[in-house]
C-alpha positions as CSV (number, residue, x, y, z in Angstrom):
1,M,-161.8,-33.2,2.5
2,W,-162.2,-33.1,6.3
3,Q,-158.5,-33.6,7.0
4,T,-157.7,-30.6,4.7
5,I,-160.3,-28.5,6.4
6,T,-158.9,-29.4,9.9
7,E,-155.3,-28.4,8.8
8,N,-156.6,-25.1,7.3
9,I,-158.5,-24.2,10.5
10,K,-155.5,-24.8,12.6
11,E,-153.6,-22.4,10.4
12,G,-156.3,-19.7,11.0
13,N,-157.8,-19.9,7.5
14,F,-161.2,-18.0,7.9
15,K,-162.6,-19.4,4.6
16,A,-162.0,-23.0,5.7
17,L,-163.6,-22.2,9.1
18,A,-166.7,-20.6,7.4
19,R,-167.0,-23.7,5.1
20,A,-166.6,-26.1,8.1
21,I,-169.4,-24.3,10.0
22,S,-171.7,-24.6,6.9
23,L,-170.9,-28.3,6.6
24,V,-171.6,-28.9,10.3
25,E,-174.9,-26.9,10.1
26,N,-176.0,-29.1,7.2
27,E,-174.7,-32.3,8.9
28,V,-172.7,-33.3,5.9
29,A,-171.6,-37.0,6.0
30,G,-168.5,-37.3,8.2
31,Y,-169.1,-34.2,10.3
32,E,-169.4,-36.1,13.6
33,Q,-166.1,-37.9,13.1
34,F,-164.5,-34.6,12.1
35,L,-165.7,-32.9,15.3
36,S,-164.5,-35.8,17.5
37,E,-160.9,-35.3,16.1
38,L,-160.8,-31.6,16.6
39,P,-158.1,-30.2,18.9
40,N,-159.3,-28.0,21.8
41,H,-157.2,-25.0,22.7
42,G,-159.4,-24.1,25.6
43,T,-160.2,-20.7,24.2
44,A,-162.4,-18.7,26.5
45,V,-166.1,-18.4,25.5
46,I,-167.8,-15.2,26.6
47,G,-171.6,-15.1,26.4
48,V,-173.3,-11.7,26.1
49,T,-177.0,-11.7,26.7
50,G,-179.8,-9.3,27.8
51,P,-183.1,-7.8,26.7
52,P,-183.5,-6.3,23.2
53,G,-182.4,-2.6,23.1
54,A,-179.8,-3.0,25.9
55,G,-177.0,-2.3,23.4
56,K,-175.4,-5.7,23.3
57,S,-174.1,-5.4,19.7
58,T,-172.6,-2.0,20.4
59,L,-171.0,-3.4,23.6
60,V,-169.5,-6.4,21.7
61,D,-168.3,-3.9,19.0
62,A,-166.5,-2.0,21.7
63,L,-165.0,-5.1,23.2
64,I,-163.7,-6.1,19.8
65,A,-162.0,-2.7,19.4
66,H,-160.4,-3.1,22.9
67,W,-159.0,-6.5,22.4
68,V,-158.0,-6.0,18.7
69,G,-156.1,-2.9,19.9
70,K,-154.2,-5.2,22.2
71,G,-153.3,-7.6,19.4
72,K,-155.8,-10.2,20.2
73,K,-157.6,-12.4,17.7
74,L,-161.4,-12.8,18.2
75,A,-164.3,-14.9,16.9
76,I,-167.9,-13.5,17.2
77,L,-171.0,-15.6,16.9
78,C,-174.2,-13.5,16.7
79,V,-177.4,-15.5,17.3
80,D,-180.7,-14.0,16.2
81,P,-184.2,-15.3,16.7
82,S,-186.0,-17.1,13.8
83,S,-189.5,-16.8,12.8
84,P,-191.5,-19.8,14.3
85,F,-193.3,-20.1,10.9
86,N,-190.5,-20.1,8.3
87,L,-187.4,-20.3,10.5
88,G,-185.9,-17.3,8.8
89,A,-184.2,-14.5,10.7
90,L,-183.3,-10.8,10.2
91,L,-179.6,-10.5,10.7
92,G,-179.3,-6.8,10.0
93,D,-178.2,-6.0,13.6
94,R,-174.7,-7.0,12.6
95,I,-174.3,-3.8,10.7
96,R,-173.0,-2.3,13.9
97,M,-169.9,-4.5,13.5
98,N,-169.3,-3.9,9.8
99,E,-165.9,-2.2,10.3
100,W,-164.5,-5.6,11.5
101,Y,-165.6,-7.8,8.6
102,N,-162.4,-7.4,6.7
103,N,-160.1,-7.3,9.7
104,P,-157.7,-10.3,9.7
105,N,-157.9,-10.7,13.4
106,V,-161.8,-10.9,13.6
107,F,-164.1,-13.6,12.4
108,I,-167.8,-12.9,12.6
109,R,-170.6,-15.3,11.9
110,S,-174.3,-14.6,12.2
111,L,-176.6,-17.5,13.0
112,A,-180.3,-18.0,13.3
113,T,-181.9,-20.0,16.0
114,R,-183.8,-22.1,13.4
115,G,-186.6,-22.7,15.9
116,S,-184.3,-24.0,18.6
117,L,-186.3,-24.0,21.9
118,G,-183.4,-22.8,23.9
119,G,-183.0,-19.6,21.9
120,L,-179.6,-20.6,20.5
121,H,-178.5,-22.2,17.3
122,P,-179.1,-26.0,17.3
123,H,-175.4,-26.6,16.4
124,I,-174.0,-23.8,18.6
125,I,-171.9,-26.3,20.7
126,E,-170.3,-27.8,17.6
127,I,-169.7,-24.4,16.0
128,T,-168.1,-23.1,19.2
129,A,-165.8,-26.2,19.3
130,L,-164.8,-25.4,15.7
131,L,-163.8,-21.9,16.8
132,Q,-161.9,-23.3,19.7
133,A,-159.8,-25.5,17.3
134,A,-158.7,-22.3,15.5
135,V,-156.2,-19.7,16.7
136,F,-158.5,-17.3,18.6
137,D,-157.8,-15.6,22.0
138,Y,-161.5,-15.0,22.8
139,I,-164.8,-16.3,21.4
140,I,-167.8,-14.0,22.0
141,V,-171.4,-15.4,21.6
142,E,-174.1,-12.7,21.5
143,T,-177.7,-13.9,21.9
144,V,-180.9,-11.9,21.5
145,G,-181.7,-12.5,25.2
146,V,-185.3,-13.3,25.0
147,G,-186.9,-16.1,27.1
148,Q,-184.8,-19.2,27.6
149,S,-181.6,-18.1,25.8
150,E,-180.2,-16.3,28.8
151,I,-180.2,-19.6,30.7
152,E,-179.0,-21.7,27.8
153,I,-176.0,-19.5,27.2
154,A,-174.7,-20.5,30.7
155,G,-174.3,-24.0,29.4
156,L,-172.1,-22.8,26.6
157,A,-170.1,-19.8,28.0
158,D,-167.3,-19.8,30.5
159,S,-168.2,-16.2,31.4
160,T,-171.8,-14.9,31.0
161,V,-172.3,-11.2,30.7
162,V,-175.8,-10.0,31.3
163,V,-176.4,-6.5,29.8
164,V,-179.2,-4.3,31.2
165,V,-180.1,-0.6,31.0
166,P,-181.1,1.8,33.9
167,E,-184.7,1.8,32.8
168,A,-184.9,-2.0,33.5
169,G,-185.6,-1.4,37.2
170,D,-189.0,-3.2,37.2
171,E,-187.6,-5.9,34.9
172,V,-184.7,-6.6,37.2
173,Q,-187.0,-6.7,40.3
174,T,-188.9,-9.6,38.7
175,M,-185.9,-11.4,37.3
176,K,-186.0,-15.1,37.6
177,A,-183.6,-16.6,40.2
178,G,-182.1,-18.6,37.4
179,L,-181.0,-15.5,35.5
180,M,-179.5,-14.0,38.6
181,E,-177.5,-17.1,39.1
182,I,-176.1,-17.6,35.6
183,A,-174.7,-14.0,35.4
184,D,-171.0,-13.9,36.0
185,L,-171.0,-10.1,35.3
186,F,-173.7,-7.6,35.1
187,V,-173.3,-4.6,32.8
188,V,-175.4,-1.6,33.2
189,N,-175.1,-0.1,29.7
190,K,-176.2,3.4,28.7
191,S,-175.3,4.4,32.2
192,D,-175.1,8.1,31.3
193,R,-178.9,8.1,31.5
194,P,-180.7,9.5,34.6
195,D,-180.9,7.4,37.8
196,S,-178.3,4.9,36.6
197,D,-176.4,5.2,39.9
198,I,-179.6,4.3,41.9
199,F,-180.2,1.4,39.5
200,V,-176.7,0.1,40.0
201,R,-176.9,0.4,43.8
202,N,-180.2,-1.5,43.8
203,L,-178.8,-4.3,41.6
204,R,-175.8,-4.7,43.8
205,S,-178.1,-4.9,46.8
206,M,-180.2,-7.6,45.1
207,L,-177.1,-9.6,44.3
208,S,-175.8,-9.4,47.8
209,Q,-179.0,-10.8,49.1
210,G,-179.0,-13.7,46.7
211,A,-177.6,-17.1,46.8
212,H,-174.0,-17.6,47.9
213,Q,-171.6,-17.2,44.9
214,E,-168.2,-18.7,44.6
215,H,-167.0,-15.3,43.4
216,E,-168.6,-11.9,43.8
217,I,-170.6,-10.9,40.8
218,A,-169.3,-7.6,39.5
219,V,-171.7,-4.9,38.4
220,L,-170.1,-2.5,35.9
221,K,-171.3,0.7,34.2
222,T,-170.7,1.3,30.5
223,V,-171.6,3.6,27.7
224,A,-170.9,1.3,24.8
225,S,-171.5,4.0,22.1
226,T,-168.6,6.1,23.5
227,R,-166.7,3.0,24.7
228,E,-166.7,4.3,28.2
229,G,-166.1,1.6,30.8
230,I,-165.0,-1.0,28.2
231,N,-161.5,-1.2,29.6
232,E,-162.9,-2.1,33.0
233,L,-165.3,-4.6,31.5
234,A,-162.6,-6.4,29.6
235,A,-160.4,-6.5,32.7
236,A,-163.3,-8.0,34.7
237,I,-163.9,-10.7,32.0
238,E,-160.2,-11.6,32.0
239,L,-160.2,-11.8,35.8
240,H,-163.2,-14.1,35.8
241,Q,-161.6,-16.3,33.2
242,Q,-158.7,-16.9,35.6
243,H,-161.2,-18.2,38.2
244,V,-163.4,-20.3,35.9
245,K,-160.4,-22.4,34.8
246,V,-160.2,-24.0,38.3
247,S,-163.8,-23.8,39.5
248,D,-166.4,-26.5,39.8
249,K,-168.6,-24.4,37.5
250,K,-166.4,-25.4,34.6
251,I,-167.3,-29.1,35.2
252,W,-171.0,-28.2,35.3
253,L,-170.6,-26.2,32.1
254,L,-169.1,-29.2,30.3
255,T,-171.7,-31.5,31.8
256,E,-174.4,-29.2,30.4
257,R,-172.8,-29.4,26.9
258,V,-172.6,-33.2,26.9
259,Y,-176.2,-33.4,28.1
260,Q,-177.4,-31.1,25.2
261,L,-175.4,-33.2,22.7
262,I,-177.0,-36.4,23.9
263,Q,-180.4,-34.8,24.0
264,K,-180.0,-33.6,20.4
265,K,-178.8,-37.1,19.3
266,K,-181.9,-38.7,20.8
267,M,-184.1,-36.1,19.0
268,K,-182.4,-36.7,15.6
269,G,-184.9,-37.4,12.9
270,I,-187.8,-35.6,14.6
271,E,-188.6,-32.6,12.4
272,K,-191.1,-29.9,13.1
273,A,-192.3,-29.9,9.5
274,M,-193.3,-33.6,9.8
275,I,-195.1,-33.0,13.1
276,K,-196.9,-30.0,11.5
277,N,-198.1,-32.2,8.6
278,A,-199.3,-34.9,11.0
279,I,-201.2,-32.3,13.1
280,A,-202.7,-30.8,10.0
281,A,-204.1,-34.3,9.1
282,K,-205.7,-34.8,12.5
283,F,-206.6,-31.3,13.7
284,Q,-210.1,-31.2,12.2
285,D,-211.0,-34.3,14.2
286,P,-213.3,-33.0,17.0
287,N,-211.7,-35.6,19.3
288,F,-208.2,-34.2,18.7
289,N,-206.2,-34.3,21.9
290,L,-202.7,-32.7,22.0
291,F,-201.4,-35.1,24.7
292,D,-202.8,-38.2,23.1
293,F,-201.3,-37.1,19.7
294,A,-197.9,-36.5,21.3
295,K,-197.9,-39.9,23.0
296,K,-198.9,-41.7,19.8
297,Y,-196.4,-39.8,17.7
298,N,-193.6,-40.6,20.2
299,D,-194.5,-44.2,20.2
300,A,-194.5,-44.4,16.4
301,I,-190.9,-43.2,16.0
């Protein structure tokens, strides 16, 4: 079965690719060996993150139109947050990309975080590797951009695009240094709004005062709804890809991926549902101590 799937993926069969993703998500027997034998075409991975409402999906839609218009083949992974209670997710945001679902040059897959602490799908590295084994020119990973996911995407993407809007002035002022460091490109979307030029100028000033960067971080203005500035954004991403192929950051990105894979392997068998049941059995005890519980639970596994 796995050998047939591998051959079909190499040939660009979207149905085989979708099935393989589902098999990997469900950790069907043999999936680890299957992944270890996958070819890697070195396809560029572009991460798009930013706060809700920044227009990330519309921006990705515009990038799809640009590259498909140039005859490129794209894979899109859209990661949405899951409920911490039932691990379900609302994936309706993808309706903005509905015109591409039947396009033979575009593969779109919506994923839920499934409670992953980093804000990405727990099998995002494996799924990305699957896409890199297929015949795509670019892979775009769009995250919801809440909390840790902005930082986590840097361990996955070769180029990280952080999308903000002009009204995010106060938010940018209080940005964590980590977020400023992981951005390879800043996009000020909805830049037709008032004071966008002032915001862009302030952002560039902040970046120039930050830590030394191997390459200057570009700040671009777009209006994704009208596809204004998309040509310039695509060109900036392509330029950054030329640098990342020969930079030390590429090694760090691969190091981060291996670290996450090892971490996940060590955590295998530890399920939240089991922890929840164990807590429920102990919680009524007036002497319940979270740290003591965690230590004893860890010692027991």
